[in-house]
C-alpha positions in Angstrom: -99.4 -59.2 -50.3 -99.9 -62.6 -51.8 -100.8 -60.9 -55.0 -97.1 -60.7 -55.9 -96.2 -64.4 -55.7 -94.7 -65.6 -59.0 -95.5 -62.3 -60.6 -92.9 -60.8 -63.0 -91.7 -57.4 -61.8 -89.4 -54.8 -63.4 -87.9 -52.1 -61.2 -86.2 -49.3 -63.0 -83.5 -47.7 -60.8 -83.5 -50.9 -58.8 -80.0 -50.6 -57.5 -80.7 -47.3 -55.8 -82.1 -46.5 -52.4 -85.8 -47.1 -52.8 -85.5 -49.6 -55.6 -83.3 -51.9 -53.7 -85.5 -51.9 -50.6 -88.5 -52.6 -52.9 -86.7 -55.4 -54.6 -85.8 -57.1 -51.3 -89.5 -56.9 -50.2 -90.7 -58.3 -53.5 -88.3 -61.2 -53.4 -89.6 -62.0 -49.9 -93.1 -62.0 -51.3 -92.2 -64.6 -53.9 -92.0 -62.3 -56.9 -89.7 -62.8 -59.9 -87.7 -59.5 -60.0 -85.7 -57.9 -62.8 -83.7 -54.8 -62.0 -82.5 -52.3 -64.5 -80.1 -49.6 -63.5 -77.5 -47.5 -65.4 -75.2 -47.1 -62.4 -74.4 -43.5 -63.2 -71.9 -42.0 -60.8 -73.3 -40.1 -57.8 -76.9 -41.3 -58.5 -77.0 -43.8 -55.7 -76.9 -47.1 -57.5 -74.9 -49.7 -55.4 -74.6 -53.4 -56.0 -74.2 -53.9 -52.3 -77.8 -52.7 -51.8 -79.0 -56.1 -53.1 -76.3 -58.3 -51.6 -78.8 -60.4 -49.6 -80.9 -61.2 -52.7 -78.3 -61.1 -55.5 -78.8 -64.7 -56.4 -82.5 -64.3 -56.6 -82.9 -61.3 -58.9 -81.9 -60.5 -62.5 -79.9 -57.4 -63.0 -79.6 -55.5 -66.3 -77.1 -52.7 -66.4 -78.8 -50.5 -68.9 -80.7 -47.2 -69.2 -84.3 -46.3 -69.4 -83.5 -44.1 -72.3 -82.3 -47.1 -74.4 -85.3 -48.1 -76.5 -84.0 -51.5 -77.4 -83.4 -52.4 -73.8 -86.8 -51.2 -72.6 -88.7 -52.8 -75.4 -87.1 -56.1 -74.4 -87.3 -55.7 -70.6 -91.0 -54.8 -70.4 -92.1 -58.0 -72.2 -94.0 -60.4 -69.9 -93.9 -58.1 -66.9 -97.0 -57.9 -64.6 -95.8 -54.8 -62.8 -93.3 -52.0 -63.6 -92.1 -49.8 -60.7 -90.5 -46.8 -62.4 -88.0 -45.4 -59.9 -85.2 -44.5 -62.3 -84.5 -40.8 -62.5 -82.0 -38.0 -62.0 -82.8 -37.2 -58.3 -80.2 -34.6 -57.4 -81.9 -31.2 -57.0 -78.6 -29.3 -57.2 -77.4 -31.2 -60.3 -80.7 -30.6 -62.0 -79.9 -26.8 -61.9 -76.3 -27.3 -62.9 -77.1 -29.6 -65.8 -80.8 -29.3 -66.7 -80.5 -31.0 -70.1 -79.4 -34.2 -68.4 -82.3 -33.9 -66.0 -84.7 -33.5 -68.9 -83.2 -36.4 -70.8 -83.3 -38.9 -67.9 -86.6 -38.0 -66.3 -88.7 -37.1 -69.3 -87.2 -39.0 -72.2 -86.5 -42.0 -70.0 -90.2 -42.1 -68.9 -91.4 -41.6 -72.4 -89.2 -44.5 -73.7 -90.6 -46.7 -71.0 -94.2 -45.7 -71.8 -93.7 -46.3 -75.5 -92.2 -49.7 -74.7 -95.3 -50.6 -72.7 -97.7 -49.3 -75.3 -96.1 -51.4 -78.1 -95.0 -54.5 -76.2 -97.0 -54.9 -73.0 -100.2 -52.9 -72.4 -101.3 -55.4 -69.8 -98.5 -54.4 -67.3 -99.3 -52.0 -64.4 -97.0 -49.0 -64.0 -96.2 -47.4 -60.6 -94.4 -44.0 -61.0 -92.5 -42.5 -58.2 -92.7 -38.7 -58.3 -91.8 -36.1 -55.8 -93.6 -33.7 -53.4 -91.3 -31.1 -55.0 -93.9 -30.9 -57.8 -96.0 -28.6 -55.6 -93.3 -26.0 -55.1 -93.9 -23.5 -52.3 -97.0 -24.4 -50.2 -100.0 -22.0 -50.3 -101.8 -24.1 -47.7 -100.9 -26.8 -45.2 -101.2 -29.7 -45.2 -100.8 -30.1 -48.9 -103.4 -32.2 -50.7 -103.4 -33.4 -54.3 -105.5 -30.4 -55.5 -102.8 -28.0 -54.3 -101.3 -25.9 -57.2 -98.2 -27.3 -58.8 -95.5 -24.6 -59.1 -92.1 -26.4 -59.1 -89.1 -24.4 -58.0 -86.4 -26.4 -59.7 -85.9 -28.3 -62.9 -85.9 -31.7 -61.1 -89.4 -31.0 -59.9 -90.5 -29.7 -63.4 -89.3 -32.9 -65.1 -90.9 -35.1 -62.5 -94.2 -33.3 -63.0 -93.9 -33.7 -66.7 -93.1 -37.4 -66.4 -96.2 -37.8 -64.2 -98.4 -36.1 -66.8 -97.0 -38.5 -69.4 -98.0 -41.5 -67.3 -101.5 -40.1 -66.9 -101.9 -39.4 -70.6 -100.8 -43.0 -71.5 -103.2 -44.4 -68.9 -106.1 -42.3 -70.4 -105.3 -42.6 -74.1 -103.5 -45.9 -74.6 -104.7 -47.9 -71.7 -101.2 -48.3 -70.2 -102.4 -48.4 -66.6 -100.4 -46.1 -64.4 -100.5 -44.7 -60.9 -98.5 -41.7 -59.7 -97.1 -41.1 -56.3 -95.8 -37.7 -55.0 -93.4 -38.9 -52.4 -92.1 -36.9 -49.5 -88.5 -36.9 -48.0 -87.7 -40.6 -47.5 -84.9 -42.0 -45.3 -83.5 -45.3 -44.2 -81.0 -48.0 -45.1 -79.3 -48.2 -48.5 -79.3 -44.5 -49.3 -76.1 -43.1 -50.7 -74.0 -41.4 -48.0 -71.1 -39.9 -50.0 -72.6 -36.4 -50.3 -75.6 -34.3 -49.1 -77.3 -33.4 -52.4 -80.1 -36.0 -52.3 -81.8 -34.6 -49.2 -80.4 -34.0 -45.8 -81.9 -36.6 -43.5 -79.5 -39.4 -44.1 -76.6 -36.9 -44.4 -77.6 -35.7 -40.9 -77.3 -39.3 -39.7 -73.8 -39.6 -41.3 -72.7 -36.4 -39.5 -74.0 -37.7 -36.2 -72.3 -41.1 -36.7 -69.0 -39.2 -37.4 -69.6 -37.1 -34.3 -69.5 -34.1 -36.6 -71.5 -30.9 -36.8 -74.9 -31.2 -38.4 -75.5 -28.0 -40.4 -79.1 -26.8 -40.1 -79.8 -24.2 -42.7 -81.4 -20.9 -41.8 -83.1 -20.8 -38.4 -83.9 -24.5 -38.5 -87.7 -23.9 -38.4 -88.6 -25.1 -41.9 -91.0 -28.0 -41.6 -91.1 -31.2 -43.5 -92.6 -34.6 -43.1 -90.2 -37.6 -43.3 -91.1 -41.1 -44.3 -89.2 -44.3 -43.4 -88.3 -46.3 -46.5 -90.1 -49.5 -45.3 -93.3 -47.6 -45.0 -92.8 -46.3 -48.5 -92.2 -49.8 -49.9 -95.4 -51.0 -48.3 -97.2 -48.1 -50.0 -95.7 -48.9 -53.4 -96.8 -52.5 -53.1 -100.4 -51.7 -52.0 -100.7 -49.0 -54.7 -99.8 -51.6 -57.3 -102.4 -54.1 -56.1 -105.4 -51.8 -55.7 -107.1 -51.2 -59.0 -108.6 -47.9 -57.9 -105.2 -46.2 -57.7 -104.7 -46.3 -61.5 -105.1 -43.1 -63.4 -104.8 -41.2 -60.1 -102.2 -39.1 -58.2 -101.5 -39.6 -54.5 -99.4 -37.9 -51.9 -97.2 -40.3 -49.9 -95.6 -39.1 -46.7 -95.9 -39.3 -42.9 -98.2 -36.3 -42.7 -96.3 -35.3 -39.4 -94.4 -32.0 -39.6 -91.0 -31.8 -38.1 -88.6 -28.9 -38.1 -85.0 -29.5 -39.3 -83.7 -28.3 -36.0 -85.9 -30.9 -34.1 -84.9 -33.5 -36.7 -81.2 -32.9 -36.0 -81.6 -33.0 -32.2 -83.6 -36.2 -32.4 -80.9 -37.8 -34.6 -78.2 -36.8 -32.1 -80.3 -38.2 -29.2 -80.7 -41.5 -30.9 -77.2 -41.9 -32.3 -75.6 -40.6 -29.2 -73.1 -38.3 -30.9 -72.9 -35.2 -33.1 -73.8 -31.6 -32.5 -76.0 -29.0 -34.2 -74.9 -25.7 -35.8 -76.8 -23.2 -38.0 -75.6 -22.5 -41.5 -76.4 -20.1 -44.3 -78.1 -21.5 -47.3 -75.8 -22.0 -50.3 -77.0 -20.1 -53.3 -78.0 -23.3 -55.1 -80.0 -24.6 -52.2 -81.7 -21.3 -51.6 -82.8 -21.1 -55.2 -84.8 -24.4 -54.9 -85.9 -24.2 -51.2 -89.8 -24.3 -51.2 -90.3 -23.6 -47.5 -92.6 -25.5 -45.2 -94.2 -28.7 -46.5 -96.1 -31.6 -45.1 -98.6 -33.9 -46.9 -102.3 -34.6 -46.5 -102.3 -38.3 -47.0 -106.0 -38.9 -46.5 -106.5 -39.9 -50.2 -103.9 -42.7 -50.2 -105.2 -44.0 -46.8 -108.8 -44.0 -48.0 -108.1 -45.8 -51.3 -105.5 -48.4 -50.3 -105.8 -48.6 -46.5 -102.1 -47.7 -46.2 -100.7 -45.6 -43.5 -97.1 -45.1 -42.2 -96.3 -47.1 -39.1 -92.7 -46.2 -38.2 -92.1 -43.5 -35.6 -89.3 -41.1 -36.3 -87.0 -42.3 -33.5 -87.5 -45.9 -34.5 -86.7 -45.2 -38.1 -83.6 -43.3 -37.1 -82.4 -46.2 -34.9 -82.9 -48.8 -37.6 -81.1 -46.6 -40.1 -78.2 -46.0 -37.7 -77.8 -49.7 -37.0 -77.6 -50.4 -40.7 -74.9 -47.9 -41.4 -72.9 -48.8 -38.3 -72.7 -52.4 -39.7 -72.0 -51.3 -43.4 -70.2 -48.0 -43.2 -67.5 -48.9 -45.6 -70.0 -49.7 -48.4 -71.6 -46.2 -48.3 -69.1 -43.6 -46.9 -67.2 -43.0 -50.2 
């Protein structure tokens, strides 16, 4: 990863879960990191996430929808990791216009800034496995039909298409990652609307009931955030990724019931109970999903390395030490 030493990096959404973990890794690799984040309530931005590197990064509290800000911030950057977005599935159905504005307009403003002010930069876009919708075959590869079930997934798919168009037409080099459910330190823990994995960990740490929806048999693959960060970095460095779409996940299917019982076993507290889907969750639930990650492995050499129990233990240790920074 020596390729990042002294490179200028911009991370949109860099105070959030994935962005802050990425920023910490890049600072450790000797990069010059600029973070932009709008710190909207409930979206996961948290200045504590970068406490250990706060004196070694530049932080700009702004918005990817702000053309003046983005025109300025992209100048001189070698790599742009575009992680900013409205990532709440439930909120995307309650307030679809905000979702459209942040995920589509924000991406377009960033792409235009790069087109006019820095076509030499490399763009890495973090999308979602939700772009596929309900699986028609498993594991899901990149040629699987895209039939999103919610507005969040629709706007992510649209943003991805924008990135690919600007790569093809304007030479703004971009790679697109469809990322599976990710867990680990620095995730917001105040509510359960950004995915349930870390919420399950909170429930276990509180010795509370972990609510497993339906019969608990729905399958997902889960990815530890350090593995995702390594994938983001390798994807940026490998030329063959640009202009392409890749699945990023563990590729290992786990049922929600088994996930909950594994968490309880590692944490040492909590209990499982079954719960009915809420109407909002049922509307966007796609059913079983796990990724075929053979393409990203072949092109970059990346593969996930963190077993589920190890990732849960690391996550649990982090929140036991920093509970007060995340529980409200």
